[in-house]
C-alpha positions as CSV (number, residue, x, y, z in Angstrom):
1,M,161.9,80.6,123.8
2,D,159.3,78.4,124.4
3,F,159.0,74.9,125.2
4,K,160.5,73.3,121.8
5,D,163.2,75.8,121.6
6,R,164.2,75.2,125.7
7,A,164.4,71.0,125.1
8,K,165.7,71.1,122.2
9,Q,168.8,72.9,124.0
10,Q,168.6,70.5,126.6
11,L,169.0,67.8,124.2
12,R,171.7,69.9,122.5
13,D,173.9,70.0,126.0
14,A,173.3,66.4,127.2
15,S,174.8,65.5,123.3
16,E,177.8,67.9,124.1
17,S,178.6,66.5,127.2
18,V,178.2,62.7,125.9
19,V,180.2,63.5,123.2
20,G,182.5,65.4,125.0
21,V,183.5,62.2,127.1
22,L,183.7,60.3,124.2
23,F,186.2,62.4,122.4
24,E,188.2,62.8,125.5
25,Q,188.3,58.8,125.5
26,A,189.2,58.8,122.2
27,K,191.5,60.7,121.8
28,K,194.0,58.3,124.2
29,L,194.0,55.6,120.8
30,P,197.6,56.5,120.0
31,F,196.3,56.6,116.2
32,V,194.3,59.1,116.7
33,K,195.9,60.9,118.6
34,D,198.9,61.5,116.6
35,R,195.7,62.1,114.1
36,I,194.7,65.1,116.2
37,A,198.1,66.4,117.2
38,A,198.8,67.3,113.5
39,E,195.7,69.1,113.2
40,Y,196.4,71.5,116.4
41,D,200.4,72.2,115.3
42,K,198.5,74.0,112.3
43,M,195.7,75.1,113.9
44,M,198.6,76.5,116.4
45,A,201.0,77.4,114.3
46,E,199.2,81.6,112.8
47,L,197.9,81.5,116.8
48,R,201.8,80.9,118.0
49,A,203.0,83.6,115.7
50,A,199.6,85.7,117.0
51,A,201.0,85.8,120.1
52,K,204.3,86.0,120.3
53,P,205.0,88.7,117.1
54,Y,208.3,90.1,118.5
55,G,210.2,87.2,117.7
56,D,214.3,88.3,117.7
57,E,213.3,91.5,117.0
58,F,213.5,92.2,121.3
59,P,216.2,89.9,123.3
60,S,214.4,87.4,125.1
61,C,215.4,86.3,128.6
62,D,215.0,83.0,130.1
63,A,217.2,83.8,133.3
64,L,217.9,86.5,134.5
65,P,220.5,88.6,133.2
66,E,225.0,88.2,134.8
67,Q,225.0,92.1,135.3
68,G,221.7,94.0,135.5
69,R,220.8,96.0,132.0
70,S,221.1,100.0,133.0
71,R,217.9,100.9,133.2
72,D,217.7,103.7,130.2
73,E,218.7,100.4,128.2
74,V,215.9,98.5,129.6
75,L,213.3,101.9,129.9
76,A,213.9,102.3,125.9
77,Q,212.9,98.6,125.0
78,M,209.5,98.7,127.0
79,R,209.1,102.3,125.5
80,A,210.1,100.7,122.0
81,M,207.1,97.7,122.8
82,S,204.5,100.6,124.1
83,E,204.8,102.3,120.9
84,R,204.3,99.6,118.4
85,E,201.4,98.3,120.2
86,S,199.7,101.5,120.9
87,S,198.7,103.3,118.0
88,R,196.0,100.4,117.0
89,W,193.6,101.7,120.2
90,E,194.7,105.2,120.3
91,D,193.4,105.3,117.1
92,G,190.1,104.1,117.5
93,F,190.9,100.9,116.0
94,V,189.6,98.3,119.3
95,S,186.7,97.0,120.9
96,G,186.3,98.1,124.0
97,A,189.8,97.2,126.1
98,V,191.3,101.0,125.9
99,Y,188.0,102.9,127.6
100,H,189.2,106.5,128.4
101,G,193.2,107.0,126.4
102,D,193.4,111.0,126.3
103,P,196.6,111.2,126.4
104,E,196.7,114.6,129.2
105,H,193.9,111.8,131.3
106,R,196.4,109.1,131.2
107,Q,199.2,111.2,132.4
108,F,197.8,112.2,135.6
109,L,196.2,108.9,136.9
110,E,200.2,107.7,136.4
111,Q,201.2,110.7,138.5
112,A,198.7,109.7,140.7
113,Y,199.7,105.8,141.1
114,A,203.3,107.1,141.4
115,I,202.8,109.3,144.0
116,H,201.8,105.8,146.8
117,S,203.6,104.1,144.4
118,Q,205.0,102.0,147.5
119,T,201.0,101.4,149.1
120,N,199.6,98.9,150.0
121,P,195.9,98.5,151.6
122,L,197.0,95.2,153.4
123,H,198.8,97.6,156.0
124,S,196.0,100.3,156.3
125,D,197.7,101.4,159.8
126,L,200.6,102.4,157.5
127,W,198.4,104.0,154.5
128,P,195.1,104.4,155.9
129,S,194.6,107.2,152.5
130,V,195.0,104.3,150.7
131,T,191.9,102.8,152.6
132,K,190.2,106.5,152.7
133,Y,190.5,106.8,149.0
134,E,188.8,103.0,148.6
135,A,186.2,104.0,151.2
136,E,185.3,107.0,148.8
137,I,184.8,104.9,145.7
138,V,182.5,102.9,146.8
139,A,180.3,105.6,148.3
140,M,180.6,107.7,144.8
141,T,179.7,104.5,143.7
142,A,177.2,103.3,145.4
143,D,175.9,107.1,145.3
144,M,174.9,106.4,141.7
145,L,173.7,103.0,142.0
146,G,170.3,104.4,143.8
147,A,172.2,103.4,147.6
148,K,169.5,106.8,148.4
149,Q,166.4,105.0,146.7
150,A,167.0,101.7,148.1
151,G,164.6,102.4,150.6
152,A,165.3,103.3,154.6
153,S,166.0,99.1,155.4
154,A,169.4,99.2,153.0
155,E,172.8,100.7,154.3
156,V,174.5,100.2,150.9
157,C,178.2,98.9,151.2
158,G,180.5,97.1,149.3
159,T,184.5,97.4,148.2
160,V,187.4,97.6,145.7
161,S,188.2,95.0,144.0
162,S,190.9,93.8,141.2
163,G,188.2,94.1,138.3
164,G,184.7,92.5,137.4
165,T,185.9,88.5,138.1
166,E,187.0,89.0,141.0
167,S,183.6,91.2,142.1
168,I,181.9,88.5,140.9
169,L,183.5,86.0,142.5
170,M,183.4,87.3,146.2
171,A,179.9,87.7,144.9
172,M,179.4,84.5,144.5
173,K,181.5,82.8,147.0
174,T,179.0,85.5,149.9
175,Y,176.2,84.1,148.9
176,R,177.3,80.7,149.2
177,D,178.5,81.1,152.5
178,R,175.7,83.2,153.5
179,A,173.5,80.2,152.3
180,R,175.8,78.0,154.9
181,A,175.7,79.7,157.4
182,E,172.1,80.8,157.7
183,Q,170.0,77.9,156.2
184,G,172.6,74.6,156.0
185,N,172.5,74.3,152.0
186,D,175.5,72.0,151.1
187,K,174.2,72.1,148.0
188,P,174.0,75.9,146.4
189,N,173.4,76.6,142.5
190,I,172.8,80.0,141.0
191,V,170.5,80.1,137.9
192,A,172.2,83.2,135.3
193,P,171.0,83.0,131.8
194,T,173.0,82.1,128.8
195,S,173.8,85.5,128.7
196,A,175.9,86.2,132.0
197,H,179.5,86.7,132.0
198,A,182.0,84.1,132.0
199,A,183.2,84.9,135.5
200,F,180.1,83.1,136.8
201,D,181.2,79.1,135.6
202,K,184.6,80.7,137.0
203,A,182.5,81.0,140.4
204,S,180.8,77.7,139.9
205,Q,184.3,75.9,139.4
206,Y,186.2,77.6,141.6
207,F,183.4,77.6,145.0
208,G,181.7,74.1,144.4
209,I,178.3,75.7,143.4
210,E,175.7,74.3,140.6
211,L,175.3,77.3,137.7
212,R,172.2,76.7,136.1
213,K,171.8,78.3,132.4
214,I,168.8,78.8,131.2
215,P,168.7,80.3,127.4
216,V,167.9,83.5,126.7
217,G,164.8,84.7,125.0
218,E,165.0,86.1,121.2
219,D,165.5,89.6,122.2
220,F,168.3,88.6,123.4
221,R,167.3,89.0,126.7
222,A,166.7,86.9,130.2
223,D,163.8,84.5,130.2
224,V,162.0,84.8,133.3
225,K,159.6,82.2,133.7
226,A,162.3,79.7,132.6
227,M,164.4,80.7,135.0
228,K,161.9,81.7,137.3
229,K,160.8,78.1,137.2
230,A,165.1,76.4,137.8
231,V,164.6,78.0,140.9
232,D,164.2,75.8,144.0
233,R,165.7,75.4,147.9
234,H,169.2,75.1,147.3
235,T,169.3,78.7,144.9
236,I,171.2,81.3,146.6
237,C,170.9,83.9,143.6
238,L,169.6,84.7,140.6
239,V,171.6,86.8,138.0
240,G,171.1,89.1,135.7
241,S,173.5,92.0,133.5
242,A,173.0,95.3,132.7
243,P,174.1,95.3,130.3
244,C,175.4,91.9,128.9
245,F,178.6,91.3,127.3
246,P,177.6,89.5,123.9
247,H,174.8,91.6,123.0
248,G,174.6,95.0,125.3
249,V,171.0,94.3,126.2
250,I,170.3,95.3,129.8
251,D,167.8,92.3,131.2
252,P,164.5,92.4,133.0
253,I,166.4,93.1,136.1
254,P,162.9,94.4,137.6
255,E,161.0,91.1,136.7
256,L,164.0,88.9,138.0
257,A,164.8,90.8,141.0
258,A,161.4,90.6,141.6
259,V,161.6,86.0,141.9
260,A,164.5,86.8,143.7
261,F,162.2,88.4,146.5
262,A,159.6,86.2,146.8
263,R,161.8,83.7,147.6
264,N,164.2,85.4,150.1
265,I,167.1,84.0,147.7
266,G,169.6,87.2,146.7
267,F,170.2,88.5,143.4
268,H,173.0,89.7,141.9
269,T,173.1,92.4,138.7
270,D,176.1,92.5,136.4
271,A,177.0,96.0,135.7
272,C,180.7,95.3,135.2
273,L,180.2,96.9,131.8
274,G,176.8,99.4,131.6
275,G,176.9,101.0,135.9
276,F,179.1,103.6,135.0
277,V,177.0,104.1,131.6
278,L,173.4,103.5,132.6
279,P,172.6,105.8,135.4
280,W,174.5,108.8,133.4
281,A,171.8,107.4,130.4
282,R,169.1,107.2,132.3
283,E,169.1,111.2,132.9
284,L,169.6,112.0,129.8
285,G,166.8,111.2,129.0
286,Y,167.2,107.3,127.2
287,P,165.0,104.6,128.3
288,I,167.0,102.7,130.7
289,T,165.7,99.6,132.4
290,E,166.1,100.0,136.2
291,F,168.7,97.8,137.5
292,D,170.3,98.7,140.5
293,F,169.5,99.4,144.2
294,R,166.2,101.7,143.3
295,V,165.2,97.9,142.5
296,E,163.3,95.6,145.3
297,G,164.9,92.8,145.0
298,V,168.5,93.9,143.9
299,T,171.1,92.5,146.9
300,S,174.3,92.8,144.7
301,I,175.8,95.0,141.5
302,S,179.4,95.3,140.3
303,A,179.8,97.6,138.7
304,D,183.5,98.3,136.7
305,T,185.4,101.8,137.1
306,H,188.4,100.9,135.0
307,K,185.8,100.6,132.2
308,Y,183.7,103.6,132.0
309,G,184.8,105.0,135.1
310,Y,188.1,105.7,132.7
311,A,190.2,104.2,136.1
312,A,193.1,102.8,135.4
313,K,193.1,98.6,134.9
314,G,193.2,96.8,137.7
315,T,189.5,98.0,140.4
316,S,185.9,97.4,140.1
317,V,183.5,98.3,142.7
318,L,180.8,95.5,144.2
319,L,178.3,96.7,146.3
320,Y,176.1,94.9,148.7
321,R,172.5,96.1,149.8
322,D,173.3,95.8,153.9
323,K,176.0,95.3,155.9
324,A,174.7,91.8,157.3
325,L,175.2,90.1,153.6
326,R,179.4,91.9,153.0
327,K,180.2,90.5,156.2
328,H,180.4,86.7,154.9
329,Q,182.4,88.4,152.4
330,W,184.9,89.5,155.4
331,F,188.0,86.6,155.4
332,T,189.2,86.7,158.8
333,L,192.3,83.8,160.9
334,T,192.5,84.2,164.5
335,N,194.8,80.8,165.3
336,W,197.9,81.7,162.8
337,P,201.3,81.8,164.2
338,G,202.2,84.7,161.6
339,G,199.4,86.7,164.0
340,I,195.4,87.6,163.1
341,Y,194.9,88.7,159.6
342,F,192.3,89.5,157.7
343,S,191.5,90.1,153.6
344,P,188.0,91.8,152.4
345,T,188.9,90.6,149.3
346,L,190.8,87.3,147.5
347,A,194.4,89.4,147.3
348,G,196.4,89.6,150.4
349,S,198.7,92.9,149.2
350,R,197.6,95.0,146.4
351,A,199.0,98.0,144.7
352,G,197.2,101.2,146.4
353,G,198.6,102.7,143.6
354,I,196.0,101.6,141.3
355,S,193.2,102.8,143.2
356,A,194.2,106.1,144.8
357,A,195.0,106.5,140.3
358,C,190.6,105.1,140.5
359,W,189.9,107.9,143.2
360,A,191.7,110.2,141.2
361,A,189.8,109.9,138.2
362,M,186.2,110.0,139.5
363,Q,187.1,113.0,141.8
364,A,188.6,114.3,137.8
365,I,185.8,113.5,136.1
366,G,183.2,114.3,138.4
367,R,179.1,114.0,137.0
368,Q,179.6,116.5,134.4
369,G,182.0,114.7,133.1
370,Y,180.9,111.0,133.0
371,L,177.4,112.4,131.7
372,D,179.6,114.5,128.7
373,A,181.2,111.2,128.1
374,T,178.0,109.0,127.9
375,Q,176.5,111.2,125.8
376,A,179.1,110.9,122.8
377,I,179.3,107.3,123.3
378,L,176.0,107.0,122.6
379,Q,175.4,109.5,120.1
380,A,178.9,107.1,118.6
381,G,176.5,104.2,119.2
382,K,173.6,105.6,117.5
383,Q,175.7,105.8,114.4
384,L,177.6,102.9,113.8
385,R,174.2,101.0,114.5
386,E,172.4,102.9,111.8
387,G,175.4,102.1,109.7
388,I,175.9,98.8,110.3
389,A,171.4,98.3,109.7
390,A,172.5,99.8,106.6
391,I,174.8,97.0,105.1
392,P,172.1,94.3,103.5
393,Q,174.6,91.2,104.1
394,L,174.6,92.1,108.0
395,K,172.1,92.8,110.9
396,L,172.1,93.9,114.3
397,L,171.2,91.4,117.2
398,G,168.9,92.8,119.6
399,D,169.0,96.9,120.4
400,P,172.0,97.5,122.1
401,L,172.7,101.2,123.1
402,W,176.5,100.9,122.3
403,V,177.5,97.4,122.9
404,I,176.6,96.8,119.7
405,S,176.8,92.8,118.0
406,F,175.9,92.1,114.5
407,A,175.7,88.4,112.5
408,A,175.1,87.6,109.1
409,A,171.7,88.4,107.4
410,N,172.1,84.4,106.1
411,P,174.5,82.9,107.4
412,D,174.9,80.3,104.8
413,K,176.4,82.9,102.5
414,L,178.4,84.3,104.6
415,D,181.0,83.9,107.6
416,V,181.0,86.5,109.9
417,Y,184.1,85.5,111.8
418,R,185.6,85.8,108.6
419,V,184.4,89.3,108.1
420,S,186.3,89.9,111.4
421,D,189.3,87.9,110.1
422,A,189.6,90.9,106.9
423,M,188.3,93.9,109.4
424,S,191.8,92.7,111.3
425,K,193.6,93.3,108.1
426,R,192.6,96.7,108.2
427,R,193.4,96.7,111.9
428,W,190.4,96.3,113.3
429,N,190.3,94.1,116.5
430,L,186.7,93.2,117.7
431,N,185.2,90.6,119.9
432,G,183.9,87.1,117.9
433,L,180.5,85.6,119.3
434,H,179.4,82.5,119.5
435,R,175.9,80.8,119.9
436,P,174.6,82.9,118.0
437,S,178.0,83.6,115.5
438,C,178.2,86.8,115.5
439,V,180.5,89.9,116.5
440,H,180.9,92.8,118.6
441,I,181.9,96.2,119.3
442,A,181.8,98.4,122.4
443,V,181.7,101.8,121.6
444,T,184.5,103.8,123.7
445,L,185.6,107.6,124.4
446,R,188.1,106.0,121.2
447,H,185.6,105.9,118.9
448,T,183.8,109.0,119.4
449,Q,187.0,110.7,118.4
450,A,186.2,112.9,114.5
451,G,186.3,109.8,111.5
452,V,186.4,106.5,113.5
453,V,183.4,105.6,113.3
454,E,182.7,106.6,109.3
455,R,186.6,104.5,109.2
456,F,185.0,101.1,111.1
457,L,181.6,101.7,108.8
458,A,184.0,101.7,105.1
459,D,186.1,99.2,106.4
460,L,183.2,96.6,107.5
461,R,181.2,97.4,104.6
462,E,184.8,96.5,102.2
463,A,185.1,93.3,104.2
464,V,181.5,92.3,103.4
465,E,182.4,92.5,99.9
466,E,186.1,90.8,100.3
467,V,184.2,87.5,102.3
468,E,182.0,87.1,99.7
469,R,184.2,87.4,96.5
470,T,187.2,85.5,98.2
471,P,187.2,81.6,98.4
472,A,187.5,80.1,102.7
473,G,191.1,80.5,103.5
474,A,192.8,79.4,106.6
475,G,194.2,81.1,109.1
476,G,192.8,83.5,111.7
477,M,189.4,83.0,114.7
478,A,187.2,81.8,111.7
479,P,188.5,78.3,111.6
480,V,188.4,78.3,116.3
481,Y,184.9,79.5,115.6
482,G,184.1,77.5,113.5
483,I,185.1,74.0,114.9
484,A,183.2,75.6,118.2
485,A,180.5,75.4,116.4
486,T,180.0,71.6,116.3
487,L,179.4,69.2,118.5
488,P,182.1,66.9,118.2
489,A,185.2,69.4,118.3
490,R,184.2,71.3,120.8
491,G,186.4,69.5,123.6
492,A,189.3,70.5,120.5
493,V,188.6,74.1,121.0
494,S,189.6,74.1,124.9
495,D,192.9,71.6,124.1
496,I,193.5,74.4,121.7
497,L,193.0,77.7,123.9
498,G,195.0,75.4,126.7
499,M,198.2,75.3,124.1
500,Y,197.2,78.7,123.7
501,M,197.6,80.4,127.0
502,D,200.8,77.5,127.0
503,A,202.3,79.6,124.6
504,L,201.4,82.9,126.1
505,Y,204.2,82.3,128.0
506,E,206.7,80.4,126.8
507,V,210.1,82.3,126.4
């Protein structure tokens, strides 16, 4: 991205800030408030219905039953809802979300969880089996991500967290605390591309760290020169993704890490999405940009075991190049009347069964299993890329391997969000993205089943044709993303999302 584009982006960001303030002030005026509320009600009707599709079909509970229901009755209701929901992802209609899903694999993980369902890693003296599992999960992941090639001075180590967001939160908290302890840095900042995961924004808000978001280049990768320019004496960490969630491209990690290394600051590779794919893709001969501890300057990596590691939901691994850095993650309290307290991650008590199931998955799959799975996923990704590229009304963004993003070739003639809504009518659940307006599908093992890729491409062609021949209508996510693309209405989108989250907790 050149100077003019960057200047435009900075002007746009400043405009958003000013417009946001004006919008919040305008909402306080009675006549404006009433008008906005009426518009919100229209948009929320369909979103609320989507959030609560069961209506009165199943009994609602806003208080404990006077007498406990029979276990058979409770389980029957749960099975009925589960069966209704599972067919969509089992048949490969969902982007990401369920990464393995084979019935035998699921049953195996459920058995592993059941064996350790009462365990809690917080009580390591009671359940040393779980801490053994977690230590080995970290060690296996570290070995996969270049620990042995990290250099003689490295002692790669880590922790198990509840997911990628917690891994990223913990990493940023660790860099903040190290900078505070070792440098007296009380104005910490992180430099990251705009394509970096939303968890970095969350870390910024939670931990009081300035997040400097730098526009990506035309190839959707981090702009090394621009990020280098944004670094100052208060910068605690640079960020790169392998790959980024929106467009599935790998940032230039070696170049970014070199900037961090030269300035003696941290560099975090967010490999939550690719940590259990890229090492095997490299071994299969794909040209993979180096991203792990083989790269000098990479000081931490997040990799989600519950994605392409094929563990049950609720585990991720956060790795550090050395223990001197990891020690700033620990929480200890020595003067509490409740006794000496310590915990490695955000949570105190945790479900040990989740970690046990993760360990079991990694043990059962092994190197060859991950190689085979990766080969199948990347082959399906290749077929999808070629099929989407053959639809003239669409265009691929970047050069992704398996997280495939596409947009309208001519946005003035085709609304890609309406295409996504048309795909929803055909049971597909895709990820809507913006800036630029696009949609992506994250390929999983569910998509490697016979006929799934062909079905997706046939439905996508039909969806494009449907949108071209029918006028725009109300409903779906297209109006929401349309509002998000206009400066004066971004505050409205935040309001709508807040109301949607309120609706999720309504009985």
